[in-house]
C-alpha positions in Angstrom: 8.1 -41.0 -25.3 11.5 -42.1 -26.4 10.5 -45.7 -26.7 7.9 -44.7 -29.3 10.4 -42.9 -31.5 13.3 -44.1 -33.7 15.7 -41.6 -35.3 19.1 -43.2 -35.7 20.6 -41.9 -39.0 22.7 -38.7 -39.5 20.7 -35.5 -39.5 19.1 -34.4 -42.8 18.2 -37.8 -44.2 14.5 -37.4 -43.6 14.2 -41.0 -42.2 12.5 -41.6 -38.9 9.9 -43.8 -37.3 7.3 -43.5 -34.6 4.7 -45.7 -32.9 1.1 -44.9 -32.7 -1.0 -47.5 -30.7 0.2 -50.9 -32.1 1.5 -49.6 -35.5 5.0 -48.3 -36.3 5.0 -45.6 -39.0 8.3 -45.5 -40.9 9.1 -42.5 -43.0 11.6 -43.3 -45.8 11.5 -39.7 -47.2 12.0 -39.9 -51.0 11.3 -43.6 -51.8 11.7 -47.2 -50.7 14.9 -47.6 -52.7 18.6 -46.6 -52.5 19.5 -45.4 -56.0 20.4 -41.8 -56.7 18.3 -40.1 -59.4 19.4 -37.6 -62.0 16.3 -35.4 -62.9 16.7 -33.2 -66.0 14.9 -29.9 -66.0 14.6 -26.6 -68.0 17.2 -25.0 -65.8 19.6 -27.9 -65.7 19.7 -31.3 -63.9 19.3 -32.0 -60.2 20.3 -35.0 -58.1 17.7 -36.7 -55.9 19.6 -38.6 -53.2 17.5 -40.9 -51.1 20.1 -41.3 -48.3 20.0 -45.1 -48.0 16.4 -45.7 -46.8 16.7 -49.5 -47.0 19.7 -49.4 -44.6 17.6 -47.3 -42.2 14.7 -49.7 -42.5 17.0 -52.7 -41.9 18.5 -51.1 -38.8 15.1 -50.0 -37.5 13.7 -53.5 -37.8 16.8 -55.2 -36.4 16.4 -52.9 -33.3 12.9 -54.2 -32.6 12.1 -57.1 -30.4 11.1 -60.4 -32.0 7.3 -60.8 -32.6 4.8 -62.5 -34.8 2.4 -59.6 -34.9 4.2 -56.4 -35.8 2.9 -54.4 -38.8 4.4 -51.2 -40.2 3.2 -48.4 -42.3 5.7 -47.0 -44.9 5.5 -43.4 -45.9 7.5 -41.9 -48.8 7.2 -39.4 -51.5 7.2 -41.9 -54.4 5.0 -45.0 -54.6 6.6 -48.4 -54.5 5.2 -48.8 -58.1 6.5 -45.5 -59.3 8.7 -45.4 -62.4 11.2 -43.5 -60.1 11.6 -46.8 -58.2 13.5 -49.3 -60.2 12.7 -53.0 -60.4 15.8 -53.9 -58.5 14.9 -51.4 -55.7 11.4 -52.8 -55.5 12.8 -56.3 -55.2 15.4 -55.3 -52.6 12.6 -53.6 -50.5 10.4 -56.7 -50.7 13.3 -59.0 -49.9 14.0 -57.0 -46.7 10.3 -57.3 -45.6 10.4 -61.0 -46.4 13.6 -61.5 -44.3 12.0 -59.6 -41.4 8.9 -61.9 -41.6 11.0 -65.1 -41.4 14.0 -64.1 -39.3 16.4 -64.5 -42.2 19.4 -62.5 -43.5 20.3 -59.6 -41.1 17.5 -60.5 -38.6 18.0 -62.9 -35.7 14.3 -63.6 -35.4 10.9 -62.7 -36.7 10.3 -58.9 -36.7 7.1 -58.6 -38.8 3.8 -60.4 -39.1 3.4 -62.9 -41.9 0.0 -61.4 -42.6 0.2 -57.9 -44.2 3.6 -57.0 -42.6 3.3 -53.6 -44.4 -0.2 -52.5 -43.4 0.0 -49.7 -46.0 2.3 -47.6 -48.1 1.2 -44.0 -48.0 2.7 -41.8 -50.7 2.3 -38.5 -52.6 4.0 -37.2 -55.7 1.2 -38.1 -58.2 -0.9 -35.0 -57.6 -4.1 -36.8 -58.6 -7.2 -37.9 -56.8 -7.0 -40.2 -53.8 -6.3 -43.7 -54.9 -6.1 -47.2 -53.3 -4.3 -50.2 -54.9 -3.3 -53.6 -53.5 0.2 -54.3 -54.9 2.0 -57.7 -54.9 5.7 -57.7 -54.5 7.7 -59.2 -57.4 8.8 -62.8 -57.5 10.0 -64.6 -55.4 8.3 -62.4 -52.8 4.8 -62.2 -54.4 3.2 -63.6 -51.2 3.6 -60.1 -49.8 0.6 -57.9 -50.6 0.9 -54.1 -49.8 -2.0 -51.7 -49.8 -0.9 -48.5 -51.5 -2.7 -45.2 -50.9 -2.0 -42.0 -52.8 -3.1 -39.3 -50.5 -4.5 -37.1 -53.3 -4.3 -33.5 -54.4 -5.7 -31.1 -51.8 -5.0 -28.0 -53.8 -8.6 -26.8 -54.4 -7.5 -23.8 -56.4 -5.6 -26.0 -58.9 -6.7 -26.3 -62.5 -7.6 -30.0 -62.3 -10.1 -29.9 -59.5 -11.1 -26.3 -58.9 -13.2 -25.7 -55.7 -12.7 -29.2 -54.4 -10.7 -30.6 -51.5 -9.4 -34.1 -52.1 -7.8 -36.0 -49.2 -7.5 -39.4 -47.6 -8.5 -40.4 -44.0 -6.9 -43.4 -42.3 -7.8 -45.4 -39.3 -5.3 -48.0 -38.1 -5.2 -50.4 -35.1 -5.6 -54.0 -34.0 -4.1 -55.2 -37.2 -6.6 -53.4 -39.4 -6.3 -50.6 -41.9 -9.3 -48.5 -43.0 -8.9 -45.8 -45.7 -11.4 -43.4 -47.2 -10.7 -41.1 -50.2 -12.8 -38.0 -49.8 -14.0 -35.2 -52.1 -15.4 -32.1 -50.3 -16.4 -28.6 -51.3 -13.7 -26.0 -50.5 -16.4 -23.5 -49.7 -18.2 -25.9 -47.3 -15.7 -28.5 -46.2 -17.8 -29.7 -43.2 -20.8 -30.2 -45.4 -21.7 -33.4 -47.3 -18.8 -35.4 -48.6 -18.5 -37.9 -51.5 -16.0 -40.7 -51.7 -13.5 -42.0 -54.2 -13.1 -45.3 -52.3 -13.7 -46.9 -48.9 -11.4 -49.7 -47.8 
């Protein structure tokens, strides 16, 4: 349904949002930061352009009705704590979340819950085992705590974890996030599982 979708930017940015039950999922494509990144490589350099994700997030939140209970899930390629996200980008993201909590700056009223406004940041890039970390925003926004989940490396034929499937299962709703990091045999994925974490 159109009321459960938000896709306002120009085509090709990779930013969009959708609502599932009582949670909005907000995809910020590359990272929760606006700086372009020059990446050197063996065949030359390439430019990673994030397409102004914080502007998208601001417009998305401003378009929502005022509420004291809304939580969002942020999805992006890079983690909020990645070295690819600068300190100033991290602070700008957290400031925007804070302003949405308290109806400050660009927001005419409260847009996000004061209790875990970001229910989770789900990211990839690391290509390692599923991981869960509770991250505090930098000062002066350190009251904001964000659960970060790396979804893991599902490539069971890779050299690091041959024969294993590594993935994360999430359950969200009623203001609650549950996450489980799973290890399963690639040859018997519906057999017994072991767990990296349960939160």
